[in-house]
C-alpha atoms as one frame of an Amber mdcrd trajectory, in Angstrom:
protein
   6.481  15.108 -11.392   7.031  11.504 -12.428   4.253   9.030 -12.974   4.340
   5.302 -13.711   1.452   3.982 -15.881  -0.442   1.146 -14.200  -1.758  -0.498
 -17.341  -5.337   0.686 -16.835  -6.481   3.563 -19.038  -5.656   6.845 -17.256
  -4.196   5.194 -14.111  -0.794   6.020 -12.746   1.370   5.789  -9.682   3.255
   8.853  -8.480   4.477  10.869  -5.496   2.200  11.801  -2.623   3.773  14.590
  -0.637   2.898  17.068   2.106   2.186  19.917  -0.316  -0.634  17.749  -1.688
  -2.450  17.618   1.663  -5.580  19.359   0.346  -5.984  16.890  -2.532  -5.231
  14.004  -0.102  -7.859  15.250   2.385 -10.501  15.566  -0.366  -9.726  11.994
  -1.469  -9.929  10.753   2.098 -13.266  12.509   2.602 -14.658  10.778  -0.488
 -13.683   7.342   0.876 -13.513   7.850   4.606 -15.968   5.215   5.690 -14.973
   2.645   3.030 -11.245   3.070   3.727 -11.730   3.080   7.476 -13.456  -0.288
   7.657 -10.103  -2.025   8.198  -7.406   0.626   8.567  -7.046   3.672  10.894
  -5.885   6.036   8.106  -9.187   8.080   8.039  -9.015   8.710  11.780  -5.368
   9.828  11.481  -6.206  12.276   8.667  -9.389  13.913   9.834  -8.530  17.511
   8.804  -5.978  19.480   6.807  -3.338  19.765   9.567  -3.495  16.070  10.417
  -3.449  15.099   6.727  -0.370  17.290   6.141   1.287  15.814   9.285   0.627
  12.262   8.096   2.071  13.007   4.669   5.033  14.715   6.359   5.693  11.583
   8.445   6.111   9.624   5.251   8.252  12.332   3.640  10.461  12.072   6.741
  10.455   8.279   6.436  11.501   8.521   2.810  14.338  10.910   3.762  15.497
   8.433   6.424  14.975   5.458   4.091  12.530   3.824   6.489   9.275   4.059
   4.526   7.706   5.254   1.266   4.368   6.571  -0.003   2.811   6.864  -3.455
  -0.567   8.037  -4.725  -2.705   6.162  -7.246  -4.393   8.498  -9.654  -7.138
   7.762 -12.149  -7.544  10.371 -14.869  -5.509  12.778 -12.739  -7.649  12.360
  -9.594  -6.161  10.834  -6.450  -8.141   7.646  -5.685  -5.808   5.655  -3.417
  -2.306   4.893  -2.419   0.340   2.320  -1.653   3.127   2.510   0.884   5.886
   0.810   2.669   4.878   1.417   6.290   8.137  -0.254   7.313  11.280  -0.311
   5.192  14.256  -1.809   6.998  17.230  -1.994   4.683  19.489  -3.531   7.315
  17.254  -6.604   7.800  15.940  -6.592   4.223  12.357  -6.607   5.440   9.569
  -4.219   4.531   5.823  -4.055   4.972   3.628  -2.930   2.121   0.116  -1.584
   2.441  -2.626   0.079   0.470  -5.959   1.874   0.488  -8.481   2.857  -2.171
 -11.640   4.884  -2.359 -14.757   2.957  -3.397 -15.079   4.587  -6.853 -11.786
   3.007  -7.884 -12.243  -0.464  -6.414 -12.346  -3.546  -8.563 -10.121  -2.372
 -11.419  -6.849  -3.958 -10.349  -5.231  -0.623  -9.477  -3.874  -1.715  -6.100
  -2.491  -4.978  -7.422  -0.716  -3.189 -10.286   0.617  -0.431  -7.995   1.831
  -3.037  -5.480   3.582  -4.987  -8.247   5.519  -1.833  -9.098   6.601  -1.062
  -5.520   7.356  -4.692  -4.606   9.438  -5.074  -7.740  11.329  -1.883  -6.889
  11.922  -3.032  -3.307  13.223  -6.448  -4.396  15.167  -5.477  -7.550  16.349
  -1.981  -6.832  16.641  -1.999  -3.007  17.572  -5.684  -2.470  14.760  -6.342
  -0.007  14.654 -10.005   0.990  11.082 -10.131   2.356   7.959  -8.047   1.699
   5.182  -8.422   4.248   1.495  -7.624   4.090  -0.446  -7.213   7.341  -4.220
  -7.491   6.951  -7.451  -7.823   8.908  -8.753 -11.370   8.166 -12.144  -9.853
   7.292 -10.589  -7.674   4.559 -11.082 -10.081   1.624 -10.104  -7.578  -1.102
  -6.741  -6.964   0.583  -6.159 -10.704   1.069  -6.902 -11.205  -2.607  -4.218
  -8.637  -3.447  -1.715 -10.499  -1.265  -2.596 -13.688  -3.138  -2.211 -12.018
  -6.555   1.221 -10.792  -5.426   2.217 -14.381  -4.782   2.331 -13.960  -1.012
   1.939 -16.826   1.448  -0.203 -16.560   4.585   2.252 -17.188   7.396   0.462
 -16.317  10.594  -2.675 -14.996  12.288  -2.047 -12.887  15.345  -5.161 -13.088
  17.473  -6.555  -9.830  18.914  -3.264  -8.035  18.433  -4.721  -4.687  17.462
  -7.601  -2.397  18.321  -9.592  -0.762  15.519 -12.599   1.447  16.231 -12.693
   0.188  19.798 -12.736  -3.504  18.878  -9.952  -6.063  19.314  -8.968  -7.380
  15.862  -6.837 -10.215  14.533  -4.117  -9.549  11.942  -2.846 -11.999   9.310
   0.731 -11.773   8.106   1.326 -12.585   4.450   4.742 -12.376   2.818   6.742
 -13.011  -0.338  10.475 -13.647  -0.402  12.745 -12.123  -3.039  13.472 -15.512
  -4.688   9.706 -16.239  -4.841   9.049 -12.814  -6.354  11.704 -13.289  -8.986
  10.465 -16.758  -9.896   6.925 -15.402 -10.226   8.105 -12.556 -12.450  10.151
 -14.992 -14.681   7.100 -17.265 -15.014   4.876 -14.276 -15.931   7.435 -13.035
 -18.479   7.661 -16.529 -20.050   3.862 -16.640 -20.436   3.835 -13.441 -22.476
């Protein structure tokens, strides 16, 4: 199995596949309420069969080149993940997302993992635009979008339902030329 170091002691990004459903479910159980505040992932992965099915959906998306999924591990333990929920190579547009259990929050793991996948999407897969859809109340996720150099482009009012409540969604995005300029600036500062 491959793993990409995330620059935090013991943290790495690697595959998250259907055969890891038991590990994924244990992780989800540790962070179910925290993760579920803004995203429906905990409800979609309530037991082993649904966790395996969710992971299989992303394995199928990867095979069709329409999505991707990676796990974030800290000292070998799954603590979160990043994904491309949408990956449209024809239009050059993808949508990144993330989740993290509370024990791993505040260490920059999501930002570092997202830098890896956004860089891959832009540089290796020639994506033109990377989007980030977020509940406006999810300040940590908005902060990640900002750290990724994304611009807030829109707020869609009451577009979704989460836990029985109508919710707004903000759309943030970074264009390939903006991403490359940001990376050049960061490299020049080192």
